[in-house]
C-alpha positions in Angstrom: 10.5 -21.0 11.0 12.0 -21.2 15.2 9.2 -22.1 17.6 10.1 -18.3 18.8 9.2 -16.9 15.6 5.7 -19.4 15.1 4.4 -18.1 18.7 5.1 -14.4 17.9 2.8 -15.3 13.9 0.2 -17.0 16.4 -0.3 -13.9 19.2 -0.3 -11.7 15.9 -3.2 -13.4 14.5 -5.3 -12.6 17.9 -7.5 -9.8 18.8 -5.0 -9.3 22.1 -2.3 -9.2 19.3 -4.5 -6.4 17.4 -5.2 -4.4 20.4 -1.2 -4.6 21.1 -0.2 -3.2 18.0 -3.3 -0.4 18.0 -2.1 1.1 21.3 1.8 0.9 20.9 3.4 3.4 19.0 6.4 2.2 16.6 9.5 2.7 17.0 10.8 5.8 15.8 13.5 6.4 12.7 17.1 6.6 14.1 18.0 10.4 13.9 19.6 11.9 11.4 18.0 10.1 8.4 18.2 12.1 5.7 16.6 11.5 1.7 18.4 13.9 -0.1 18.8 13.6 -3.9 16.8 10.4 -3.5 13.3 9.6 -5.3 10.2 7.4 -4.6 6.8 6.5 -5.8 3.7 6.7 -3.5 0.2 5.0 -5.0 -2.9 6.0 -3.6 -1.1 9.1 -2.6 -3.7 11.7 -2.8 -5.5 10.6 0.6 -5.0 9.0 4.4 -2.1 6.6 4.7 -0.6 7.7 0.9 -1.1 11.2 1.5 0.7 11.5 5.1 3.3 9.1 4.0 4.4 11.4 1.1 4.4 14.1 3.4 6.8 12.4 6.0 9.1 11.8 3.2 9.4 14.9 2.4 10.3 16.3 5.6 12.9 14.0 5.3 14.5 15.9 2.6 13.3 13.7 -0.6 14.6 15.0 -3.2 11.6 13.8 -5.5 8.2 12.8 -5.0 5.9 10.9 -7.6 2.1 11.0 -6.0 0.5 8.0 -8.5 -3.3 8.9 -8.5 -6.1 7.6 -10.3 -7.3 11.6 -10.9 -5.4 13.7 -12.2 -7.3 16.7 -10.5 -7.6 15.2 -7.2 -3.6 14.9 -7.2 -2.8 18.1 -8.0 -5.3 19.1 -5.5 -3.7 17.0 -2.6 0.0 18.6 -4.1 -1.0 22.1 -3.8 -0.2 22.0 -0.1 2.4 19.8 -0.1 4.6 22.1 -3.1 3.8 25.1 -0.6 5.2 23.7 2.1 8.2 21.7 0.6 8.9 24.3 -2.4 12.8 22.7 -2.7 11.6 19.2 -3.7 10.4 18.0 -7.6 6.6 16.8 -6.4 5.1 15.3 -10.0 1.8 14.0 -10.5 1.3 10.7 -12.4 -1.9 8.9 -13.5 -2.1 5.4 -12.3 -5.6 3.0 -12.5 -5.5 -0.1 -11.3 -8.4 -1.0 -12.9 -6.7 -1.1 -16.5 -3.8 -3.0 -17.4 -2.9 -0.5 -19.2 -3.0 2.4 -17.1 0.0 0.2 -15.2 2.1 -0.4 -18.1 2.1 3.2 -19.1 2.8 4.0 -15.6 5.7 1.4 -15.3 7.1 2.8 -18.7 7.3 6.5 -17.0 9.0 5.4 -14.0 11.9 4.3 -16.5 12.1 8.3 -17.5 13.2 8.8 -13.7 17.0 9.3 -12.5 16.4 6.9 -10.0 14.1 5.3 -7.6 15.0 4.7 -4.3 11.6 4.2 -2.5 8.4 3.0 -3.9 5.5 2.4 -1.8 2.2 0.2 -3.1 -0.4 2.0 -0.5 -3.4 2.0 -3.1 -6.5 0.1 -2.4 -9.9 0.2 -2.0 -12.8 -1.5 -0.4 -16.5 -1.8 -2.1 -19.7 -1.8 -0.2 -21.3 -3.8 -3.1 -19.7 -6.4 -5.4 -19.0 -4.6 -8.8 -16.3 -6.0 -11.4 -13.8 -4.7 -13.5 -14.8 -4.2 -17.6 -11.7 -4.6 -18.9 -11.0 -8.1 -16.9 -14.8 -9.0 -15.3 -13.0 -9.6 -11.5 -14.1 -8.4 -8.5 -13.1 -5.1 -8.3 -11.3 -5.6 -4.5 -9.4 -8.1 -5.5 -8.3 -6.4 -8.9 -7.2 -3.9 -7.8 -5.7 -4.8 -3.7 -4.0 -8.4 -5.4 -3.9 -8.5 -9.4 -3.3 -5.3 -10.1 -0.8 -4.9 -7.5 1.2 -7.6 -7.9 1.4 -7.1 -11.7 2.6 -3.3 -11.0 5.1 -5.1 -8.1 6.5 -7.4 -11.0 7.3 -4.4 -13.2 8.7 -2.5 -10.6 11.2 -4.4 -9.9 13.6 -4.7 -12.8 13.2 -0.8 -12.8 14.4 -0.4 -9.5 17.1 -2.8 -9.6 18.6 -1.3 -12.5 17.8 1.7 -11.1 20.3 1.6 -7.9 22.3 4.2 -7.4 26.5 2.6 -6.8 27.2 4.0 -3.3 23.6 4.0 -1.8 23.2 4.0 1.6 20.8 1.1 1.1 18.9 -0.7 -1.8 15.7 0.6 -3.4 12.7 -0.6 -1.2 9.6 -1.8 -2.5 7.0 -1.6 0.1 3.6 -3.5 -0.4 1.3 -2.4 2.0 -0.7 -5.0 4.5 -3.2 -5.2 6.6 -4.4 -6.8 9.8 -7.7 -8.3 7.9 -5.5 -10.6 6.0 -4.7 -12.6 9.3 -8.3 -12.5 10.1 -9.8 -14.5 7.1 -9.9 -17.9 5.4 -9.8 -19.0 1.9 -9.8 -22.0 -0.4 -6.7 -22.8 -1.9 -7.7 -26.0 -3.7 -8.6 -25.6 -7.4 -9.4 -22.6 -9.4 -8.4 -19.2 -6.2 -9.9 -16.8 -7.8 -13.4 -18.3 -9.1 -14.1 -17.6 -5.3 -14.3 -14.4 -6.2 -16.9 -14.6 -8.6 -20.1 -15.3 -6.6 -22.1 -11.7 -6.1 -24.4 -13.4 -3.7 -21.5 -14.4 -1.5 -20.0 -10.9 -1.2 -19.0 -9.3 2.0 -16.7 -6.1 2.3 -14.5 -6.7 5.3 -14.2 -10.1 4.2 -13.3 -10.4 0.8 -10.6 -7.1 1.3 -9.2 -9.4 3.9 -8.7 -12.0 1.3 -7.6 -10.0 -1.5 -4.8 -9.0 1.3 -3.9 -12.5 2.2 -3.4 -13.6 -1.8 -1.0 -10.4 -2.1 0.7 -11.4 1.1 0.8 -15.0 -0.6 2.5 -13.3 -3.7 4.9 -11.2 -2.0 6.2 -13.8 0.4 6.9 -16.0 -2.5 8.2 -12.7 -4.7 10.5 -12.2 -2.0 12.6 -15.6 -2.6 13.3 -14.3 -6.0 14.3 -11.2 -5.0 17.9 -10.8 -3.5 17.7 -7.9 -0.7 21.1 -6.8 -2.0 19.8 -5.5 -5.0 16.0 -4.4 -4.2 14.2 -4.8 -0.3 11.0 -5.7 -0.8 8.9 -5.8 2.7 5.0 -5.8 4.0 4.4 -3.1 6.4 1.1 -3.4 8.5 -0.1 0.2 9.0 -3.3 -1.2 11.3 -6.5 0.5 11.2 -6.1 4.0 10.9 -8.0 7.2 11.4 -8.2 10.2 8.9 -8.6 8.1 5.7 -11.1 8.0 3.2 -10.9 4.5 2.8 -14.8 4.4 3.2 -16.3 7.1 1.9 -18.4 4.3 -0.4 -20.1 3.1 2.7 -23.8 3.9 3.0 -24.3 6.8 6.0 -24.9 4.4 8.8 -22.3 1.9 8.3 -20.0 4.7 7.7 -20.8 6.0 11.4 -20.4 2.5 13.1 -16.7 2.4 11.5 -16.1 6.1 13.0 -17.3 4.8 16.1 -14.9 2.1 16.1 -12.0 4.1 14.5 -12.4 6.5 17.4 -11.6 4.2 19.9 -9.4 2.1 18.5 -7.4 3.8 15.3 -3.9 5.4 14.9 -3.4 8.5 13.8 -2.7 8.6 10.5 0.8 10.0 11.0 1.5 6.5 13.3 0.0 4.4 10.4 1.9 6.4 7.6 4.8 5.7 9.6 5.1 2.4 9.3 4.9 2.3 5.3 
C-alpha cells in the first residue's frame, strides 16, 4: 500500500472520517447510464437500503429484478408498488433465508435459470439485541447471517455471474457485498479458532458483534477478490454509511430504539443517498 493510501485508510477509521463521509454526498452516476436488458439480484430487498436500491436500479431501466427476501409475503408486499411504478420491468420475489445453508443452495440453483446476471447486491444483514443462535449451525445469528452465509452466497454466485457474462456487455457482472463503518471501529482476536470468541453469550454486545461480523466479511472479500479477475466479475464492498429510513433496529427495545432514532436524525444519510452507493 502506498503512503497516500495508508494515510487515507487511517483517516477513514477516525471519528472525523466517519463524519466527513456522513455529510459528503456521493458522486452521482455519469449521465446516460441505462440498464436496459440487464438483470439484477438484491438481497434484503423488502425494506430500507435494499428496497431503495431496487427502486433506483429500476429507474435506470433495469429489465429484470430478483428481490431476494426471507419472507415471500413481505417480499410481495414490497414488490407491489415497484411493479406499478415500473410496469415494463420483470420483478420477481425469491425466498432466501441466510440462516439456512439449504435455502442458500436452493436460491443459487434457481439463479442458474436466469438468462444473465449483471448485478448482484448482497445487502441482507441483521443486528440482534440479544444473543441468539441459528439452530442449523449452532452459530451466533449475527456472525452466521452477516459473515458465514454471505460468504457462502458470494462463493456460489461467482461462477454463475462469470458464466452468464454477455459478450459485448459494457462491463463485466458486478458482485457488491455491502460493508459497514462499524467494521473499522472494533477489534477482533485472530489467533486460534477465530469463531470461538463469538460463542460466549455473556460477552455479547450487539454493536461490536455486528462490527466484527462485517470486519470478518471484509477480510474474506479482500482475499476473495485476489482470486477473481475483474475481467470476469467485478467484486466490491460499498459502505452506505449510517442511514435513515431502514428497519434495521426494529427488534430493539423501545428505549434503545428511540436513542438510535435520535442519533439517526442527527447523523444519518437519507436512504436514497445510502442506496445510491450500493
